[in-house]
C-alpha positions, 0 to 999 in steps of 0.5 A: 035443522037449526044447529047449536055449538056451545064452545067451553073454552078449556073444559077438558083437563088432566087428572088432578091428584087432589081431585082423587085423579079425576078432572074438574069436568068429572067432579062438577055436577052437570046435570043438563051435560050429562043428560044430553050425554046420556040421551045423545051421542058423544066421541072424542076429536083431537081439535089441533092439527099437526104442527101447531100448539093448542090454541083457540085461534087454532082450534076454533077455525079448525072445527068450523073446517079451515085448513090451518096450517103448521105454526098458524098464529093468528091470535092476536090478527083476529083480536084485531079484527074482533075490536074493530082496529085496523091492521094491514098485511105488512103489520104485526100484533102482539097480546099486551096483558096487563099484569100483576107481578110481586117481588119480581115474579108473574102472579096474574097474568090477568091483573087479577081481572082489572076492569074495562075502564081501569085498563083503558086508562092504563093503555092511554097511558102506554101509548102517550109515553111509548107510542110513535108512529109506528108503535101503538097500544090498543084497548081491548077486553080488560087485561086482553089488549093489543100492541100493533107494530107498522111495517114489520117483517122481523120475526118475534119469540115470546113465551104466553104470560099464563105459561109463566105464572110464579116465574121471575119477571125477566122471562117476560123478555122477547126475542127478536130476528131484529135486535133493534125492536128487540131491544125497543119491545123489551124497554117498553116491558121494563119501563111500563113497569115503572110507570104502572107502579104510580097508577094505584091499580093491580097492574104493575106491569104488561107481557107481550106475546102471541105475535100474530100476521094476516094468514096467508089463505083467506076464511071461507064464509060461514052462514051464522052467528057468533056470540062471545065475549071475548075480541079472539073468537068475535074476531074469528066470527067476522074472519068467517063472515059470521054476525057477531052478537054483542051482550052487555055484560059479556066480560070473557072471564069467570063473571060473564053475563052467562044468562045474557048470552044463552038469551042472545044465542037462542035470539040468534037462532031465530034468524040463523041456522047455525050459531056459536055460543063461546064460554071462555070461563072454563079456560080463565079458571084453569089459567089461574091454577084453580081447580075448585074455581073451573069446577064452580065455574062448569056448574054455573055454566050447567045451571045458567045455560045448558040445563035452561036450554033443555027447557026451551021450545026449540028443535035444534041439534045441539053440540058441547065440546071445548075448543082445546084442554086446559090444565088446572095445574100448570095453567097450560093448553094442552093437546088432548083430544076433547070430548064432543056431546051432540043431542037433538033437542025436540020441544016444539011449542 
């Protein structure tokens, strides 16, 4: 039987006082998912192996059967693959978020969801000013960009920027076992704020985080297709040898092309026995510390993806779950079990 795995990134949450002690998922009206839960089966799953922090680059490979070693950090390596950026074994990549600060405090980890076009202009400018043979910036999707350091054996330590909302901009500075590299990266972080402040965009700073290298153990092959809007998840698909479907308007934010992604997943099921449909939006709403937005996003997903899916003339097994939980209070990923709902859709033409 063909299988469709729907990953609603960060859907699960912690109880929120303003919601009467409920989670956004418990408050959201999701008749499609509720129907699958009543007619199918549900269970709880721990998606983060011991010794790892909760994140998509850990959770999704683990869900797909990859043995994730302790302290795994493959996010930016996978993002590079997803963005068709060449990265060598001796290189290290960092996520380069375009951010918005105000009064010397971090206010938005996404520069209020800056557009792809505006982001590319900024990344090109950063390359012009700071790019060298060793350090280069690479455009991604919106605020999600990369900085690659060639031939780097040093360790780099930094806090994820979505955990620094409301903190002083000095919290963005990195630490490294290579003092000269540490000084160079912190110089780029500091001086980029001066450069961006004169460019008339919502982005007026950058945050470097998630240092990643090529994993020691290669990913096994999975026959199937991946439907995703963010380069990280596209990279996971490519690392597993899956076909990655491109969907126009799939932005990876709360205004993504939900309907287009559903149609792409259904199309992929015509030629593949296993398809993953990844939706980033719930995680983005949680990182914004916006429970109301997360509720609205989950209701949109049910209205435009889950409920219409139940009307399709297909014979497939559907599994819906989060990769990890994300707090709408702190904006941080949570190492909690997530609910897995499995339902067989048996509508024949």
